[in-house]
N, CA, C and O of each residue as an XYZ file, in Angstrom:
212
protein
N     -21.875    -59.792     22.109
C     -20.674    -60.738     22.009
C     -20.655    -61.535     22.976
O     -20.402    -62.683     22.612
N     -20.849    -61.388     24.283
C     -20.789    -62.042     25.202
C     -19.416    -62.231     26.154
O     -18.326    -61.927     25.670
N     -19.500    -62.683     27.364
C     -18.414    -62.819     28.055
C     -17.545    -63.636     27.549
O     -17.924    -64.645     26.955
N     -16.104    -63.303     27.714
C     -14.734    -64.220     27.373
C     -14.386    -64.949     28.271
O     -14.542    -64.425     29.374
N     -13.896    -66.137     28.293
C     -13.140    -66.765     29.342
C     -11.806    -67.078     28.945
O     -11.619    -67.493     27.801
N     -10.855    -66.934     29.735
C      -9.502    -67.278     29.449
C      -9.291    -68.593     29.318
O      -9.713    -69.355     30.187
N      -8.683    -69.012     28.337
C      -7.967    -70.547     28.121
C      -6.495    -70.755     28.313
O      -5.683    -69.855     28.100
N      -6.181    -71.893     28.697
C      -4.859    -72.181     29.082
C      -4.198    -73.186     28.494
O      -4.887    -73.934     27.802
N      -2.853    -73.449     28.592
C      -2.384    -74.715     27.893
C      -2.313    -75.657     28.997
O      -2.936    -75.369     30.019
N      -1.624    -76.776     28.947
C      -1.710    -77.823     29.871
C      -0.715    -77.341     31.266
O      -0.941    -77.815     32.379
N       0.108    -76.601     31.081
C       0.803    -76.137     32.208
C       0.352    -74.792     32.835
O       0.886    -74.231     33.792
N      -0.633    -74.410     32.189
C      -1.196    -73.284     33.060
C      -0.931    -71.710     32.425
O      -0.997    -70.637     33.025
N      -0.646    -71.945     31.157
C      -0.290    -70.591     30.404
C      -1.307    -70.108     29.731
O      -1.996    -70.868     29.051
N      -1.574    -68.742     29.809
C      -2.797    -68.229     28.862
C      -2.515    -68.323     27.350
O      -1.451    -67.904     26.895
N      -3.488    -68.884     26.556
C      -3.147    -69.236     25.448
C      -4.305    -68.356     24.422
O      -4.381    -68.402     23.194
N      -5.006    -67.697     25.221
C      -6.504    -66.924     24.286
C      -7.712    -66.912     25.261
O      -7.649    -67.216     26.452
N      -8.595    -66.597     24.725
C      -9.996    -66.516     25.162
C     -11.141    -66.956     24.209
O     -11.163    -66.740     22.997
N     -12.077    -67.597     24.923
C     -13.042    -68.141     24.104
C     -14.481    -67.723     24.728
O     -14.444    -67.400     25.915
N     -15.740    -67.687     24.083
C     -16.981    -67.638     24.510
C     -17.152    -68.986     25.402
O     -16.585    -70.064     25.222
N     -18.073    -68.639     26.397
C     -18.645    -69.723     26.868
C     -19.085    -70.927     26.297
O     -18.891    -72.055     26.750
N     -19.703    -70.612     25.253
C     -20.433    -71.734     24.174
C     -19.568    -72.489     23.492
O     -19.903    -73.532     22.932
N     -18.119    -71.905     23.489
C     -17.236    -72.366     22.753
C     -16.413    -73.367     23.592
O     -15.896    -74.329     23.022
N     -16.270    -73.187     24.906
C     -15.465    -74.073     26.005
C     -15.317    -75.204     25.778
O     -14.226    -75.743     25.590
N     -16.548    -75.813     25.758
C     -16.617    -77.496     25.737
C     -16.798    -78.219     24.224
O     -16.835    -79.445     24.110
N     -16.881    -77.510     23.341
C     -17.089    -77.934     22.006
C     -15.515    -78.775     21.761
O     -15.412    -79.980     21.530
N     -14.689    -78.068     21.848
C     -13.310    -78.779     21.920
C     -12.774    -78.690     23.410
O     -12.963    -77.573     23.893
N     -12.257    -79.442     24.113
C     -12.151    -79.202     25.515
C     -10.912    -78.211     25.920
O      -9.783    -78.697     25.990
N     -11.096    -76.993     26.153
C     -10.123    -76.109     26.457
C      -9.931    -76.215     27.826
O     -10.904    -76.427     28.550
N      -8.671    -76.084     28.345
C      -8.505    -75.941     29.880
C      -8.965    -74.518     30.441
O      -8.429    -73.561     29.882
N      -9.587    -74.321     31.136
C     -10.064    -72.877     31.782
C     -10.439    -73.082     33.223
O     -10.615    -74.179     33.753
N     -10.532    -72.007     33.749
C     -10.473    -71.862     35.178
C     -11.906    -71.356     35.569
O     -12.496    -70.421     35.029
N     -12.374    -72.149     36.621
C     -13.915    -71.986     37.095
C     -13.998    -72.253     38.382
O     -13.158    -73.062     38.776
N     -14.754    -71.830     39.191
C     -15.188    -72.174     40.458
C     -16.530    -72.384     40.653
O     -17.302    -71.501     40.275
N     -17.084    -73.659     41.313
C     -18.289    -74.047     41.815
C     -18.413    -74.674     43.013
O     -17.907    -75.765     43.277
N     -19.360    -73.728     44.063
C     -19.238    -74.154     45.317
C     -20.573    -74.758     45.830
O     -21.570    -74.045     45.948
N     -20.580    -75.937     46.099
C     -21.579    -76.531     46.618
C     -21.653    -77.132     48.130
O     -20.749    -77.917     48.415
N     -22.448    -76.906     48.949
C     -22.234    -77.082     50.362
C     -23.474    -78.323     50.522
O     -24.553    -78.194     49.945
N     -23.175    -79.437     51.321
C     -23.955    -80.507     51.458
C     -24.124    -80.724     52.848
O     -23.091    -80.678     53.517
N     -25.390    -80.991     53.543
C     -25.534    -81.045     54.841
C     -25.165    -82.583     55.278
O     -24.686    -83.231     54.348
N     -25.288    -83.232     56.420
C     -24.917    -84.661     56.870
C     -26.026    -85.337     56.390
O     -25.901    -86.547     56.583
N     -27.162    -85.006     55.788
C     -28.274    -85.904     55.121
C     -28.036    -86.004     53.783
O     -28.665    -86.778     53.061
N     -27.158    -85.266     53.394
C     -27.008    -85.264     51.822
C     -27.540    -84.413     50.848
O     -27.299    -84.404     49.640
N     -28.457    -83.541     51.646
C     -29.055    -82.321     50.922
C     -28.214    -80.957     50.459
O     -27.463    -80.376     51.243
N     -28.397    -80.594     49.319
C     -27.712    -79.419     49.059
C     -28.150    -78.258     49.731
O     -29.349    -78.039     49.562
N     -27.556    -77.454     50.434
C     -28.175    -76.455     51.221
C     -27.664    -74.973     50.854
O     -28.095    -73.983     51.446
N     -26.556    -74.900     49.659
C     -26.173    -73.870     49.080
C     -25.321    -74.231     47.732
O     -24.555    -75.185     47.596
N     -25.590    -73.402     46.941
C     -24.807    -73.862     45.520
C     -24.859    -72.517     44.856
O     -25.855    -71.830     44.634
N     -23.474    -72.244     44.554
C     -23.289    -71.063     43.660
C     -22.241    -71.319     42.477
O     -21.139    -71.811     42.720
N     -22.609    -70.989     41.285
C     -22.257    -71.192     39.901
C     -21.960    -70.096     39.319
O     -22.346    -69.068     39.876
N     -21.363    -70.005     38.321
C     -21.037    -68.699     37.448
C     -22.527    -68.408     36.798
O     -23.408    -69.260     36.678
N     -22.605    -67.246     36.468
C     -23.715    -66.843     35.878
C     -23.854    -67.410     34.424
O     -22.770    -67.511     33.849
N     -24.810    -67.753     33.795
C     -24.875    -68.215     32.432
C     -25.019    -67.027     31.609
O     -25.727    -66.092     31.982
N     -24.409    -67.014     30.552
C     -24.404    -65.844     29.487
C     -24.992    -66.244     28.040
O     -25.033    -65.408     27.138
């Protein structure tokens, strides 16, 4: 079935769950964190994103 992500309304209230593949078909509000560390030369030295499902 795949991992489900919580979706929210514009005020941050949970309104349901969707699979990752459905999150951007119709723009749903969802929470995620992407961490990118860039050094003073502009080179990405660390990147962490959610695992793909």
